[in-house]
Backbone as a printed PyTorch tensor [residue, N CA C, xyz], in Angstrom:
tensor([[[ 99.0740, 135.9360, 103.2200],
         [ 98.8460, 134.5180, 103.2600],
         [100.1570, 133.8220, 102.8930]],

        [[100.5360, 132.8440, 103.6740],
         [101.7650, 132.1130, 103.3990],
         [101.4450, 130.6780, 103.0300]],

        [[102.3700, 130.0730, 102.3640],
         [102.1960, 128.6620, 102.0250],
         [103.3210, 127.8640, 102.6430]],

        [[103.0110, 126.6750, 103.0130],
         [104.0070, 125.7830, 103.5880],
         [104.5500, 124.8800, 102.4970]],

        [[105.7190, 124.3470, 102.7500],
         [106.2810, 123.3510, 101.8420],
         [105.4390, 122.0870, 101.9380]],

        [[105.3420, 121.3250, 100.8590],
         [104.5570, 120.0970, 100.9190],
         [105.1880, 119.0830, 101.8720]],

        [[104.3690, 118.2080, 102.3600],
         [104.8610, 117.1600, 103.2400],
         [105.8070, 116.2420, 102.4770]],

        [[106.8090, 115.7100, 103.1510],
         [107.7220, 114.7910, 102.4540],
         [106.9960, 113.5000, 102.0850]],

        [[107.3910, 112.9370, 100.9810],
         [106.7790, 111.7030, 100.5000],
         [107.7290, 110.5520, 100.7850]],

        [[107.2070, 109.5270, 101.4300],
         [108.0020, 108.3370, 101.6920],
         [107.6000, 107.2780, 100.6800]],

        [[108.5600, 106.7490,  99.9720],
         [108.2530, 105.7160,  98.9950],
         [108.0570, 104.3920,  99.7060]],

        [[107.2290, 103.5540,  99.1220],
         [106.9580, 102.2460,  99.6960],
         [108.0990, 101.2780,  99.4360]],

        [[107.9850, 100.1330, 100.0140],
         [108.9910,  99.0920,  99.8260],
         [109.0010,  98.6270,  98.3700]],

        [[110.1480,  98.1900,  97.9110],
         [110.3010,  97.7510,  96.5170],
         [109.3550,  96.6170,  96.1530]],

        [[109.0290,  95.7530,  97.1020],
         [108.1810,  94.6000,  96.8030],
         [106.7060,  94.8290,  97.1350]],

        [[106.3160,  96.0850,  97.4120],
         [104.9100,  96.3750,  97.6870],
         [104.1120,  96.3320,  96.3900]],

        [[102.8500,  95.9900,  96.5060],
         [101.9970,  95.9060,  95.3170],
         [101.8790,  97.2430,  94.6020]],

        [[101.8960,  98.3270,  95.3630],
         [101.7910,  99.6500,  94.7460],
         [102.9810,  99.9120,  93.8350]],

        [[104.1750,  99.6610,  94.3340],
         [105.3830,  99.8910,  93.5270],
         [105.4190,  98.9720,  92.3140]],

        [[104.9780,  97.7370,  92.4900],
         [104.9490,  96.7880,  91.3730],
         [103.9610,  97.2550,  90.3120]],

        [[102.7740,  97.6720,  90.7350],
         [101.7320,  98.0940,  89.7940],
         [102.1580,  99.3310,  89.0130]],

        [[102.6010, 100.3600,  89.7260],
         [102.9860, 101.5990,  89.0530],
         [104.2680, 101.4180,  88.2490]],

        [[105.1480, 100.5470,  88.6940],
         [106.3640, 100.2590,  87.9370],
         [106.0740,  99.5080,  86.6480]],

        [[105.0210,  98.6870,  86.6540],
         [104.6940,  97.9040,  85.4650],
         [104.1380,  98.7660,  84.3280]],

        [[103.6320,  99.9500,  84.6500],
         [103.0680, 100.8230,  83.6150],
         [103.9810, 102.0000,  83.2920]],

        [[105.1520, 102.0440,  83.9190],
         [106.0280, 103.2150,  83.8190],
         [106.4360, 103.5700,  82.3950]],

        [[106.6680, 102.6230,  81.5350],
         [107.1650, 102.9340,  80.2030],
         [106.1020, 103.0400,  79.1260]],

        [[104.8600, 103.0120,  79.4900],
         [103.7770, 103.0360,  78.5050],
         [103.4790, 104.4730,  78.1030]],

        [[103.5140, 104.7660,  76.8050],
         [103.2430, 106.1390,  76.3580],
         [101.7500, 106.4760,  76.4280]],

        [[101.4530, 107.5640,  77.1420],
         [100.0810, 108.0460,  77.2870],
         [100.0490, 109.5370,  76.9660]],

        [[ 98.8560, 110.0780,  76.8180],
         [ 98.6920, 111.4810,  76.4550],
         [ 99.0920, 112.3960,  77.6130]],

        [[ 98.6120, 112.1040,  78.8210],
         [ 98.9010, 112.9250,  79.9970],
         [ 99.4030, 112.0550,  81.1370]],

        [[100.2070, 112.6140,  82.0370],
         [100.7110, 111.8250,  83.1690],
         [ 99.6040, 111.2220,  84.0390]],

        [[ 98.4760, 111.9090,  84.1520],
         [ 97.3820, 111.3910,  84.9720],
         [ 96.8000, 110.1130,  84.3720]],

        [[ 96.8950, 109.9640,  83.0570],
         [ 96.4570, 108.7150,  82.4330],
         [ 97.2970, 107.5580,  82.9400]],

        [[ 98.5880, 107.7810,  83.0930],
         [ 99.4890, 106.7450,  83.5820],
         [ 99.1960, 106.4430,  85.0550]],

        [[ 98.8830, 107.4730,  85.8290],
         [ 98.5120, 107.2570,  87.2340],
         [ 97.2470, 106.4100,  87.3280]],

        [[ 96.2690, 106.7270,  86.5050],
         [ 95.0090, 105.9840,  86.5100],
         [ 95.2280, 104.5350,  86.0880]],

        [[ 96.0850, 104.3310,  85.0880],
         [ 96.3850, 102.9760,  84.6360],
         [ 97.0940, 102.1930,  85.7370]],

        [[ 98.0520, 102.8130,  86.3960],
         [ 98.7400, 102.1580,  87.5050],
         [ 97.7950, 101.7900,  88.6310]],

        [[ 96.8530, 102.6770,  88.9150],
         [ 95.8650, 102.4110,  89.9640],
         [ 95.0180, 101.1980,  89.6110]],

        [[ 94.5830, 101.0970,  88.3570],
         [ 93.7470,  99.9700,  87.9600],
         [ 94.5430,  98.6590,  87.9320]],

        [[ 95.8160,  98.7310,  87.6030],
         [ 96.6510,  97.5260,  87.6790],
         [ 96.8040,  97.1220,  89.1470]],

        [[ 96.9580,  98.1010,  90.0360],
         [ 97.0400,  97.7970,  91.4670],
         [ 95.7450,  97.1420,  91.9460]],

        [[ 94.5910,  97.6880,  91.5400],
         [ 93.3120,  97.0790,  91.9130],
         [ 93.2300,  95.6480,  91.4170]],

        [[ 93.7210,  95.4220,  90.2160],
         [ 93.7110,  94.0720,  89.6610],
         [ 94.6010,  93.1530,  90.4850]],

        [[ 95.7560,  93.6250,  90.8900],
         [ 96.6520,  92.8040,  91.7010],
         [ 96.0370,  92.4570,  93.0530]],

        [[ 95.2810,  93.3820,  93.6150],
         [ 94.6650,  93.1490,  94.9230],
         [ 93.4650,  92.2120,  94.8120]],

        [[ 92.6090,  92.4400,  93.8130],
         [ 91.3430,  91.7070,  93.7310],
         [ 91.3670,  90.4980,  92.8030]],

        [[ 92.0190,  90.6240,  91.6730],
         [ 92.0680,  89.5650,  90.6430],
         [ 90.6760,  89.0560,  90.2630]],

        [[ 89.7340,  89.9610,  90.1360],
         [ 88.3730,  89.5590,  89.7660],
         [ 88.2440,  89.3340,  88.2680]],

        [[ 88.7060,  90.2660,  87.4810],
         [ 88.6120,  90.1750,  86.0340],
         [ 90.0070,  89.9460,  85.4690]],

        [[ 90.1010,  89.9660,  84.1640],
         [ 91.4010,  89.7880,  83.5220],
         [ 92.1690,  91.1140,  83.5200]],

        [[ 93.4490,  91.0320,  83.2220],
         [ 94.2770,  92.2300,  83.1250],
         [ 93.7870,  93.1140,  81.9790]],

        [[ 93.3040,  92.4960,  80.9210],
         [ 92.7620,  93.2620,  79.7920],
         [ 91.5900,  94.1340,  80.2290]],

        [[ 90.7240,  93.5940,  81.0680],
         [ 89.5800,  94.3500,  81.5660],
         [ 90.0590,  95.5040,  82.4520]],

        [[ 91.0750,  95.2550,  83.2570],
         [ 91.6120,  96.3220,  84.1250],
         [ 92.1600,  97.4750,  83.2920]],

        [[ 92.8760,  97.1610,  82.2220],
         [ 93.4310,  98.2080,  81.3590],
         [ 92.3060,  98.9550,  80.6500]],

        [[ 91.3190,  98.2440,  80.1830],
         [ 90.1980,  98.8810,  79.4960],
         [ 89.4000,  99.7540,  80.4610]],

        [[ 89.2290,  99.3080,  81.7010],
         [ 88.4720, 100.0510,  82.7080],
         [ 89.1690, 101.3530,  83.0950]],

        [[ 90.4780, 101.3930,  82.9870],
         [ 91.2280, 102.5990,  83.3390],
         [ 90.9010, 103.7620,  82.4030]],

        [[ 90.4200, 103.4860,  81.2160],
         [ 90.0420, 104.4840,  80.2190],
         [ 91.1750, 105.4990,  80.0250]],

        [[ 92.3620, 104.9820,  79.7590],
         [ 93.5250, 105.8330,  79.5210],
         [ 93.6220, 106.1730,  78.0470]],

        [[ 94.1800, 107.3270,  77.7860],
         [ 94.4280, 107.7170,  76.4010],
         [ 95.8330, 107.2390,  76.0470]],

        [[ 95.8820, 106.0090,  75.5890],
         [ 97.1500, 105.3790,  75.2430],
         [ 97.6120, 105.8470,  73.8700]],

        [[ 98.9140, 105.9300,  73.6880],
         [ 99.4810, 106.2710,  72.3840],
         [ 99.9290, 105.0180,  71.6360]],

        [[ 99.6400, 103.8610,  72.2100],
         [ 99.9110, 102.5780,  71.5700],
         [ 98.6250, 101.7660,  71.6330]],

        [[ 98.5090, 100.7070,  70.8510],
         [ 97.2980,  99.8800,  70.9420],
         [ 97.1470,  99.2620,  72.3330]],

        [[ 95.9160,  99.0850,  72.7430],
         [ 95.6220,  98.5370,  74.0590],
         [ 96.2550,  97.1570,  74.2510]],

        [[ 96.2530,  96.3390,  73.2100],
         [ 96.8310,  94.9980,  73.3020],
         [ 98.3220,  95.0570,  73.5960]],

        [[ 99.0080,  96.0080,  72.9870],
         [100.4420,  96.1650,  73.2320],
         [100.6970,  96.6210,  74.6660]],

        [[ 99.8440,  97.5040,  75.1760],
         [ 99.9890,  97.9600,  76.5610],
         [ 99.8170,  96.7850,  77.5240]],

        [[ 98.8280,  95.9420,  77.2690],
         [ 98.6090,  94.7670,  78.1210],
         [ 99.8160,  93.8420,  78.0600]],

        [[100.3740,  93.6610,  76.8790],
         [101.5530,  92.8110,  76.7200],
         [102.7320,  93.3690,  77.5030]],

        [[102.9450,  94.6720,  77.4410],
         [104.0480,  95.2960,  78.1830],
         [103.8480,  95.1710,  79.6860]],

        [[102.6280,  95.3890,  80.1370],
         [102.3350,  95.2880,  81.5720],
         [102.5390,  93.8500,  82.0340]],

        [[102.0100,  92.9070,  81.2780],
         [102.1530,  91.4980,  81.6300],
         [103.6290,  91.1050,  81.6990]],

        [[104.4250,  91.5970,  80.7660],
         [105.8580,  91.3010,  80.7540],
         [106.5520,  91.8960,  81.9900]],

        [[106.2060,  93.1240,  82.3360],
         [106.8020,  93.7680,  83.5080],
         [106.4130,  93.0400,  84.7860]],

        [[105.1730,  92.5790,  84.8650],
         [104.7400,  91.8360,  86.0410],
         [105.4370,  90.4820,  86.1280]],

        [[105.6310,  89.8710,  84.9760],
         [106.3140,  88.5750,  84.9400],
         [107.7550,  88.6960,  85.4410]],

        [[108.4120,  89.8060,  85.0990],
         [109.7760,  90.0440,  85.5820],
         [109.8250,  90.1400,  87.1030]],

        [[108.7170,  90.5840,  87.6930],
         [108.6470,  90.6920,  89.1640],
         [108.1050,  89.4120,  89.7990]],

        [[107.8490,  88.3940,  88.9930],
         [107.4000,  87.1100,  89.5200],
         [105.8970,  86.9730,  89.6710]],

        [[105.1470,  87.8510,  89.0190],
         [103.6910,  87.8000,  89.1050],
         [103.1480,  87.3140,  87.7760]],

        [[102.3730,  86.2470,  87.8160],
         [101.7710,  85.7290,  86.5900],
         [100.4310,  86.4040,  86.3720]],

        [[100.2530,  86.8460,  85.1520],
         [ 99.0190,  87.5540,  84.8250],
         [ 98.1990,  86.7530,  83.8440]]])
């Protein structure tokens, strides 16, 4: 049985919502990398839908944060503000 190399990954445009969402959570300390992926996904959902507050999106992600949830929201909000998105 042989295995093939994985398919190449093409990164999205710098101004895409995906890059903005995942970039906004990049520096947040979490227990496992998948927690950060899940948090980025929920921030992306929030950017697309804007149904609830950013605090609800972070809480819904159920990430194992190594910092208080309020601090994580503050960091995300600050990162989004740098990209011109008001939260």
